[in-house]
DOKOL-959365 format. One record per residue (C-alpha): residue number from 1; residue in one letter; x negated, y, z. Coordinates in Angstrom, 1 decimal, padded with zeros to 4 digits. Example, Ala and Ser with C-alpha at 12.3 -4.5 7.8 and 13.67 -1.06 7.14 Angstrom:
2
1 a -012.3 -004.5 007.8
2 s -013.7 -001.1 007.1
END
This chain:
527
1 m -010.1 101.6 -041.2
2 c -009.4 097.9 -042.5
3 a -009.8 094.9 -040.3
4 k -013.3 094.0 -041.9
5 a -014.6 097.5 -041.5
6 r -013.4 097.8 -037.9
7 r -015.5 094.8 -037.2
8 r -018.6 096.1 -038.9
9 h -018.3 099.5 -036.9
10 d -017.5 098.0 -033.8
11 f -020.4 095.5 -033.8
12 s -023.1 098.2 -035.1
13 m -022.1 100.5 -032.4
14 r -023.1 098.2 -029.5
15 l -026.3 099.2 -030.6
16 a -027.3 095.4 -030.9
17 a -027.5 094.2 -027.5
18 p -029.3 090.7 -028.1
19 k -027.6 087.4 -027.4
20 t -029.6 085.3 -024.9
21 t -029.7 081.7 -024.4
22 a -032.2 079.6 -022.2
23 r -035.3 078.0 -024.1
24 a -038.3 076.3 -023.0
25 p -041.3 078.2 -023.1
26 s -043.9 078.1 -025.9
27 f -046.3 080.6 -027.4
28 a -048.5 082.4 -030.1
29 i -051.6 084.4 -031.7
30 y -054.4 083.7 -033.8
31 g -055.9 081.3 -036.1
32 d -057.9 077.9 -035.7
33 k -059.5 075.0 -037.2
34 n -060.7 072.0 -034.9
35 l -062.8 069.2 -036.1
36 l -064.3 068.1 -032.9
37 t -064.2 065.6 -029.7
38 y -064.7 067.6 -026.2
39 p -065.9 066.4 -023.0
40 t -063.5 064.7 -020.8
41 s -062.6 064.5 -017.3
42 s -063.8 061.9 -015.2
43 t -059.9 060.2 -014.7
44 h -059.1 056.7 -015.2
45 n -058.4 057.6 -018.8
46 h -061.7 059.2 -019.9
47 d -060.0 060.7 -023.0
48 v -057.4 062.6 -020.8
49 m -058.5 066.5 -019.3
50 s -056.0 069.2 -018.4
51 n -055.1 071.5 -021.5
52 s -054.9 074.5 -019.4
53 i -057.4 077.2 -020.1
54 t -058.1 078.1 -016.5
55 s -058.7 074.3 -015.6
56 n -061.6 074.3 -018.3
57 r -063.1 077.8 -017.5
58 s -066.6 076.7 -017.7
59 t -066.3 075.0 -021.1
60 l -064.3 077.7 -022.5
61 k -067.4 080.2 -021.4
62 e -069.7 077.7 -023.2
63 f -067.8 077.9 -026.4
64 l -067.6 081.9 -026.3
65 a -071.4 082.0 -025.4
66 s -071.6 080.1 -028.6
67 i -069.7 082.4 -030.8
68 t -071.2 085.5 -029.6
69 t -074.0 085.4 -031.8
70 i -071.6 084.7 -035.0
71 k -070.9 088.1 -037.1
72 g -067.9 088.3 -039.2
73 d -064.6 086.5 -039.3
74 l -063.6 083.9 -037.1
75 s -060.1 083.3 -038.2
76 n -061.1 079.7 -039.3
77 i -063.4 078.9 -036.5
78 t -063.3 075.6 -034.6
79 a -062.2 076.0 -031.1
80 p -061.8 073.6 -028.4
81 p -058.5 071.7 -028.0
82 f -057.1 073.1 -024.6
83 v -057.2 076.7 -025.9
84 l -054.6 075.6 -028.8
85 g -050.8 076.2 -028.6
86 d -048.7 073.3 -029.7
87 y -047.2 075.3 -032.7
88 s -048.9 076.2 -036.3
89 t -049.2 079.6 -037.2
90 t -046.5 079.3 -040.3
91 e -044.0 079.2 -037.0
92 l -044.8 082.8 -036.1
93 p -042.7 084.5 -038.4
94 q -039.3 083.1 -036.4
95 y -040.1 085.8 -033.9
96 f -039.2 088.8 -036.0
97 a -035.3 087.2 -036.1
98 d -035.1 085.4 -033.2
99 h -032.6 087.7 -031.8
100 p -030.2 087.4 -034.7
101 s -027.5 090.1 -033.8
102 l -030.7 092.6 -033.7
103 f -032.2 091.6 -036.7
104 v -028.8 091.9 -038.8
105 a -027.2 094.9 -036.9
106 p -028.7 097.6 -039.4
107 a -026.4 096.3 -042.2
108 l -023.4 096.9 -040.1
109 e -024.4 100.5 -039.2
110 e -022.9 103.4 -041.3
111 n -025.1 106.0 -040.2
112 v -028.4 106.2 -042.0
113 e -030.3 107.6 -038.7
114 k -028.7 104.9 -036.4
115 r -029.7 102.4 -039.3
116 a -033.4 103.5 -038.8
117 l -033.0 103.3 -035.3
118 l -031.8 099.8 -035.2
119 v -034.5 098.4 -037.3
120 l -036.8 100.3 -034.9
121 k -035.2 098.5 -032.3
122 n -035.6 095.2 -033.5
123 f -039.3 095.7 -034.4
124 l -039.9 096.6 -030.7
125 a -037.8 093.8 -029.2
126 s -039.5 091.2 -031.4
127 l -043.0 092.2 -030.3
128 k -043.1 090.1 -026.9
129 n -042.0 086.8 -028.7
130 q -044.3 087.6 -031.4
131 q -047.6 088.2 -029.0
132 f -046.3 085.4 -026.2
133 a -044.0 083.4 -028.2
134 g -042.0 082.4 -024.9
135 r -044.9 081.6 -023.3
136 r -044.7 082.9 -019.6
137 e -047.2 086.1 -019.4
138 e -049.0 084.7 -015.8
139 d -050.1 081.5 -018.1
140 g -051.6 083.6 -020.3
141 v -051.6 083.2 -024.3
142 k -053.0 080.1 -026.3
143 k -054.0 079.8 -030.0
144 p -051.7 078.6 -032.7
145 i -052.9 075.9 -034.9
146 n -054.4 077.4 -038.0
147 a -052.0 076.4 -040.6
148 f -053.1 074.2 -043.7
149 l -052.8 075.4 -047.5
150 g -049.1 074.5 -048.4
151 e -048.0 073.9 -045.0
152 v -044.2 075.2 -045.0
153 f -041.8 076.1 -041.9
154 v -037.9 076.3 -042.6
155 g -035.3 076.9 -040.4
156 s -032.0 079.1 -039.4
157 w -030.0 080.6 -036.8
158 r -025.9 080.4 -036.7
159 d -023.9 083.1 -035.2
160 d -020.4 083.1 -035.3
161 e -020.0 086.8 -035.9
162 v -023.0 087.4 -038.2
163 g -023.1 084.0 -039.8
164 e -026.5 082.1 -040.8
165 t -030.1 084.0 -040.8
166 r -032.6 081.7 -042.7
167 l -036.0 081.6 -042.8
168 v -038.9 080.3 -045.2
169 s -042.7 080.4 -044.4
170 e -045.4 079.0 -046.2
171 q -049.4 079.2 -045.6
172 v -050.3 080.7 -049.2
173 s -054.0 080.8 -048.6
174 h -056.7 079.0 -046.1
175 h -059.7 081.1 -047.1
176 p -058.7 083.9 -045.9
177 p -055.8 082.8 -044.0
178 v -052.7 084.1 -045.4
179 t -048.8 083.4 -044.1
180 a -046.0 084.7 -046.3
181 c -042.5 084.4 -045.2
182 y -038.9 085.6 -046.0
183 l -035.9 086.0 -043.7
184 w -032.5 086.9 -044.7
185 n -028.7 087.0 -043.9
186 e -026.8 086.5 -047.5
187 e -023.4 087.2 -045.9
188 l -024.4 090.6 -044.5
189 g -027.1 091.3 -047.0
190 i -030.1 091.9 -045.2
191 s -033.6 090.4 -045.6
192 a -037.3 090.9 -044.6
193 e -040.5 089.4 -046.6
194 g -043.8 090.2 -046.0
195 f -047.3 088.4 -045.5
196 t -049.9 088.6 -042.8
197 q -053.6 088.2 -043.3
198 q -055.6 088.2 -039.6
199 e -059.5 088.9 -039.3
200 i -060.7 087.6 -036.0
201 t -063.8 089.0 -034.1
202 f -065.1 088.8 -030.6
203 n -067.4 091.1 -028.2
204 g -065.9 089.9 -024.8
205 t -062.6 090.9 -026.1
206 v -060.8 089.1 -029.1
207 h -060.0 091.7 -031.7
208 i -057.3 090.9 -034.3
209 k -057.3 093.0 -037.3
210 q -053.7 092.7 -039.3
211 k -053.8 092.9 -043.1
212 g -050.3 093.0 -044.9
213 y -047.1 094.3 -044.4
214 a -043.4 093.4 -044.5
215 i -040.2 095.1 -046.1
216 t -036.7 095.1 -044.7
217 r -034.0 095.2 -047.3
218 i -030.5 096.4 -046.7
219 d -028.6 095.5 -050.0
220 r -025.4 097.7 -049.0
221 y -027.2 100.9 -048.7
222 d -029.7 100.3 -051.2
223 e -032.6 100.9 -048.5
224 d -035.7 099.4 -047.7
225 y -038.0 099.8 -044.8
226 l -041.9 099.4 -044.8
227 i -042.8 097.5 -041.5
228 p -046.2 097.5 -040.0
229 m -048.6 094.9 -038.7
230 p -050.3 096.1 -035.4
231 n -054.0 095.2 -034.4
232 v -054.2 093.0 -031.4
233 k -056.8 092.7 -028.7
234 v -056.5 089.7 -026.5
235 k -058.1 090.7 -023.2
236 g -058.9 088.3 -020.0
237 v -060.6 086.0 -022.3
238 l -063.4 085.5 -019.9
239 t -061.3 085.3 -016.8
240 g -059.5 082.3 -018.4
241 t -056.1 084.0 -018.4
242 p -056.2 086.2 -022.0
243 y -053.0 088.4 -022.5
244 p -052.5 090.3 -025.8
245 e -052.2 094.1 -025.9
246 l -051.4 096.0 -029.3
247 t -053.4 098.8 -030.4
248 g -053.1 101.8 -032.3
249 q -050.5 104.3 -034.2
250 y -048.2 103.0 -036.8
251 s -045.0 103.8 -038.5
252 i -041.8 102.2 -040.2
253 v -041.3 104.1 -043.4
254 s -037.6 104.3 -044.9
255 s -036.9 104.7 -048.4
256 s -033.9 107.3 -046.9
257 g -037.0 109.5 -045.9
258 l -036.9 108.7 -042.0
259 i -040.2 107.6 -040.3
260 s -040.3 105.9 -037.0
261 e -043.9 106.8 -035.7
262 i -044.9 104.4 -033.1
263 k -047.9 104.8 -030.7
264 f -049.4 101.7 -028.4
265 e -051.6 102.2 -025.4
266 g -052.8 100.0 -022.7
267 k -054.6 099.3 -019.7
268 s -058.1 101.1 -020.3
269 l -061.5 099.2 -019.6
270 l -061.9 100.6 -015.9
271 g -058.5 099.1 -015.2
272 g -056.4 102.2 -015.7
273 g -052.6 102.6 -016.8
274 n -049.9 099.7 -017.7
275 r -050.0 096.9 -020.1
276 h -048.1 097.0 -023.1
277 v -047.0 100.5 -023.0
278 f -045.8 102.3 -026.4
279 e -044.0 105.5 -027.2
280 a -042.1 106.4 -030.4
281 r -040.2 109.1 -032.1
282 m -038.2 109.2 -035.1
283 y -038.2 112.3 -037.6
284 r -037.3 113.0 -041.3
285 a -040.5 113.2 -043.6
286 d -039.9 116.6 -044.6
287 v -039.2 117.9 -041.0
288 p -041.7 115.9 -038.9
289 s -041.8 118.6 -036.0
290 d -038.0 117.7 -035.1
291 a -037.4 114.4 -033.5
292 i -033.9 112.8 -034.0
293 y -034.8 109.7 -031.1
294 t -037.6 108.9 -029.2
295 v -038.3 105.5 -027.4
296 e -040.9 104.9 -024.7
297 g -041.3 101.7 -022.2
298 q -043.3 099.0 -022.5
299 w -042.6 096.2 -025.3
300 n -042.9 093.4 -023.0
301 s -040.2 094.6 -020.6
302 k -038.1 097.5 -020.4
303 f -037.9 100.4 -022.9
304 s -035.1 103.2 -023.1
305 i -033.9 105.2 -026.2
306 q -033.2 108.6 -026.1
307 d -031.4 111.3 -028.3
308 a -034.0 113.7 -028.8
309 r -031.6 116.6 -029.6
310 t -029.4 116.4 -026.7
311 g -031.8 114.3 -024.2
312 q -029.4 112.0 -023.1
313 e -030.5 108.4 -022.9
314 i -028.4 106.2 -025.3
315 d -029.8 102.5 -024.8
316 t -031.7 100.5 -023.0
317 s -033.4 097.3 -023.0
318 d -035.4 094.8 -020.9
319 m -037.1 092.3 -022.8
320 s -038.2 090.3 -019.8
321 s -034.9 089.0 -019.1
322 e -033.3 088.8 -023.1
323 n -035.0 085.7 -023.9
324 s -034.4 084.5 -027.6
325 i -032.4 082.2 -029.6
326 p -034.2 079.1 -030.6
327 i -034.3 078.5 -034.3
328 t -032.7 075.3 -035.5
329 v -035.0 072.9 -037.6
330 p -034.3 069.6 -039.2
331 a -035.1 066.7 -036.9
332 l -038.5 065.3 -037.5
333 s -037.4 062.5 -039.1
334 e -036.0 064.4 -042.0
335 q -038.6 066.8 -042.3
336 d -041.1 066.7 -045.4
337 p -045.0 065.5 -044.5
338 w -045.8 069.2 -045.6
339 e -043.5 070.9 -042.8
340 s -045.2 072.2 -039.6
341 r -043.6 070.3 -036.8
342 k -043.9 067.2 -038.6
343 a -047.6 067.6 -040.2
344 w -049.1 068.6 -037.0
345 s -046.8 066.0 -034.6
346 g -049.6 064.0 -033.8
347 v -051.7 066.6 -032.7
348 v -048.7 068.1 -030.6
349 e -048.1 064.8 -029.1
350 a -051.6 064.5 -028.0
351 l -051.9 067.9 -026.5
352 n -048.9 067.6 -024.2
353 e -050.5 064.2 -023.0
354 g -053.8 066.1 -022.4
355 d -055.6 063.7 -024.6
356 m -058.2 066.1 -026.3
357 k -059.9 063.5 -027.9
358 r -057.2 062.1 -030.2
359 t -056.1 066.0 -030.3
360 a -059.3 066.6 -032.0
361 n -059.6 063.2 -034.1
362 v -055.9 063.5 -035.5
363 k -056.4 067.2 -036.5
364 s -059.8 066.2 -038.1
365 q -058.1 063.9 -040.2
366 l -055.8 066.2 -041.9
367 e -058.3 069.0 -042.1
368 e -060.6 066.6 -043.9
369 g -057.7 065.5 -046.2
370 q -057.2 069.5 -046.8
371 r -060.8 070.0 -047.7
372 q -061.2 066.8 -050.3
373 l -058.1 068.4 -052.0
374 r -060.0 071.5 -052.4
375 r -062.9 069.4 -053.8
376 e -060.7 067.8 -056.4
377 e -059.0 071.3 -057.4
378 d -062.5 072.7 -058.0
379 a -063.6 069.6 -059.7
380 q -060.8 070.0 -061.9
381 n -060.5 073.5 -062.4
382 r -056.7 073.8 -061.0
383 e -055.3 075.9 -058.4
384 w -052.7 074.8 -055.6
385 q -049.3 075.3 -056.3
386 r -047.2 077.2 -053.9
387 i -043.5 076.3 -053.5
388 f -041.7 079.6 -052.4
389 f -044.2 082.6 -053.2
390 h -046.0 084.2 -056.1
391 r -049.2 086.5 -056.0
392 k -048.9 090.1 -057.2
393 d -051.5 092.3 -058.4
394 h -049.6 095.3 -056.8
395 d -046.4 095.9 -055.4
396 p -044.6 099.1 -056.6
397 l -042.2 099.2 -053.8
398 f -045.2 099.3 -051.1
399 d -047.0 101.9 -053.3
400 q -043.8 104.2 -053.1
401 l -043.1 103.8 -049.3
402 s -046.5 104.0 -048.1
403 a -047.4 107.2 -050.0
404 l -045.2 108.6 -047.1
405 d -047.5 107.4 -044.1
406 r -050.7 105.3 -045.8
407 e -053.3 105.1 -043.1
408 s -052.3 102.2 -041.1
409 f -051.9 099.7 -043.8
410 t -054.7 097.1 -044.7
411 v -054.3 095.4 -047.9
412 d -056.9 092.6 -048.6
413 l -056.8 091.9 -052.6
414 e -058.8 088.6 -051.8
415 g -055.8 087.4 -049.6
416 g -053.2 088.9 -052.2
417 i -050.3 090.5 -052.3
418 w -047.5 087.8 -051.8
419 k -043.5 088.1 -052.7
420 v -040.8 085.5 -052.4
421 d -039.6 083.5 -055.5
422 k -035.9 083.2 -054.4
423 d -035.2 080.9 -057.3
424 a -037.7 078.8 -056.1
425 i -036.0 078.9 -052.8
426 d -032.5 077.6 -054.3
427 r -034.1 075.0 -056.4
428 a -036.5 073.6 -053.6
429 k -036.1 069.9 -052.6
430 r -037.6 067.7 -050.3
431 p -040.5 066.2 -050.9
432 f -042.0 069.5 -051.8
433 h -045.0 067.8 -053.3
434 g -044.0 064.4 -054.4
435 n -045.8 061.3 -052.5
436 l -048.6 063.6 -051.5
437 f -049.2 064.1 -048.0
438 p -051.3 067.0 -046.3
439 t -054.0 064.3 -045.6
440 g -054.9 063.7 -049.3
441 e -053.2 060.5 -049.4
442 l -050.4 059.1 -051.6
443 s -047.2 057.2 -050.2
444 k -046.4 054.0 -051.6
445 k -042.9 055.1 -051.9
446 s -041.9 058.8 -052.2
447 t -038.6 057.7 -050.3
448 q -040.3 057.7 -047.0
449 t -039.7 061.5 -046.4
450 g -036.4 062.2 -045.2
451 n -033.6 064.3 -046.6
452 q -034.9 062.9 -050.0
453 g -033.8 065.3 -053.0
454 e -032.3 067.5 -050.8
455 g -032.5 071.4 -050.5
456 l -033.4 073.5 -047.5
457 d -030.5 072.9 -045.3
458 t -031.2 073.2 -041.6
459 e -027.6 074.3 -040.5
460 r -026.3 070.9 -039.8
461 h -029.1 070.3 -037.0
462 a -029.0 071.5 -033.7
463 p -032.5 072.2 -032.1
464 t -033.5 069.2 -030.1
465 t -035.5 070.0 -026.7
466 e -038.7 068.8 -028.5
467 q -038.3 071.6 -031.2
468 q -037.3 074.2 -028.6
469 a -040.3 073.3 -026.9
470 n -042.8 073.8 -029.8
471 g -042.2 077.2 -030.1
472 n -048.0 087.9 -034.8
473 a -046.9 090.1 -036.5
474 s -046.2 093.1 -037.5
475 g -049.0 098.9 -039.5
476 i -048.6 102.9 -040.4
477 a -050.0 106.2 -039.5
478 k -050.5 109.4 -041.4
479 g -054.0 109.8 -043.4
480 a -055.2 109.9 -046.8
481 a -054.9 106.6 -048.3
482 v -053.7 103.1 -048.0
483 k -056.9 101.0 -046.6
484 v -057.7 098.5 -049.4
485 v -060.6 096.0 -048.9
486 n -061.8 094.3 -052.0
487 g -060.2 096.3 -054.2
488 n -057.6 099.1 -053.8
489 a -053.8 098.5 -054.1
490 n -053.5 098.4 -057.7
491 g -056.1 096.1 -058.1
492 s -059.2 098.1 -059.0
493 a -063.0 097.2 -057.4
494 n -063.1 100.3 -055.2
495 g -061.8 101.0 -051.7
496 h -062.9 099.7 -048.5
497 v -065.1 096.8 -048.7
498 n -065.4 093.9 -046.0
499 t -069.2 093.7 -045.5
500 n -069.6 091.6 -042.5
501 g -073.5 091.4 -042.4
502 g -076.1 089.5 -039.8
503 g -076.0 086.4 -037.9
504 i -074.5 083.0 -038.7
505 g -072.5 083.2 -041.9
506 n -073.2 086.6 -043.4
507 g -069.7 087.2 -045.0
508 r -067.5 084.4 -044.8
509 l -068.3 081.6 -042.2
510 t -068.6 078.2 -044.2
511 d -067.0 075.4 -042.4
512 v -069.8 073.3 -042.3
513 q -071.9 076.0 -040.5
514 v -069.3 076.3 -037.9
515 e -069.0 072.6 -037.4
516 e -072.5 071.9 -037.1
517 m -073.4 074.5 -034.8
518 l -070.5 073.4 -032.3
519 r -070.7 069.9 -032.7
520 a -074.3 070.2 -031.6
521 k -072.9 072.1 -028.8
522 y -070.6 069.9 -027.5
523 t -070.5 066.3 -029.0
524 s -071.8 064.0 -030.8
525 a -068.8 063.1 -033.1
526 p -069.6 061.7 -036.6
527 r -069.8 064.1 -039.3
END
């Protein structure tokens, strides 16, 4: 065996134990739009209040009571600043690869069954950070800032053994909210691209319906894996300590004919059972009764892998002790105004200082600028130009793989099917939109943005403490047909159709309706 082949073999046979490093806590879970100022505490600074959910339980209950009458999707609804995390939804795709050694391990494994097992293991290992995003579980989850149309997040991880793994994420739609992403390691020939659209409803528990999918590609073996986007319930909201629970049964489908079926369970309404429990089994599509591997445990802590043919335990993981590796991004001074951490830096600063009034005001300024841009586009009959992704009517590879296990996918053609434009990544230069800012303002000099004329280089910049502190997610089960709303997978006008009825905002809620209702509830902030 040559030296290079031996390195591949030795590395992959470790079953890819993820490397760990300490990092500051951060978080993630659903969408938001905040345009309000909120009641403040009676401290010396009347604009300062605690940004913890438990300290604002009474205000939270008022907010929840105000939305219980709303029927339909709440993904873009206004929310009190203290429920917000200090990062945007465009940052969430990083958690699919923040154990880089796990993400690339399938590309280094020669055995087809072990490759499929490594893809399953990375999927399971990514769930904790996708749902909690580094935040301590006992602190509950917070709501990320809802990304604006055109917002981007780029970064990378560098590892001496596996090279550089890179990420590009972009908010490609705002109504409905859709985030598209592309992760890749060019040296090892592995990538993952996908998109997710979330529909949120509330009935005492927050229900997050995930629409979309991801496809992991291994070039060396000409192999593809269709990755699910599990639905999420956020429980414990009324107690002030919300936590996520994955629900349902899904599968990862490989072009090699291997299927990994995952079933998520959690505590019952009466409190029975454990949180975050799952079980999984891998089998060949033509022999579904013969399991090859089984996996069981809790996706937020310990799980074990068994060889179903021998009954032998071959691997264990404990995600409660295996922290992820922080992504490296350019310093704020070198980021484009359309990059997430640059765009929301004022909001994050105000949140961290507990200044809820300034949080709402800075956020409102950006969001009003976005609405003005949309009005101008409508008046001129033109569409916003995406940078890294383009919309497709259908995806033949998705059609092929989902035919093996269709029921757990929901594709909303109103939100679109989004595919990466690799050439656009190669030729992308900052500033991404010339002298236009997300607020709709034009800079006097295009040279105000750092990294002028440079590509998406993040390798040179080590993550700062601030960047580490600013820190969902991934569906398939046997059934008759892929679930498609607003059309089928090929774009025709049949299939499952969204029909949200009753209450305020029959169908899609408008910004104005939500703003007016909540302003009347909480504040006399100017329109």
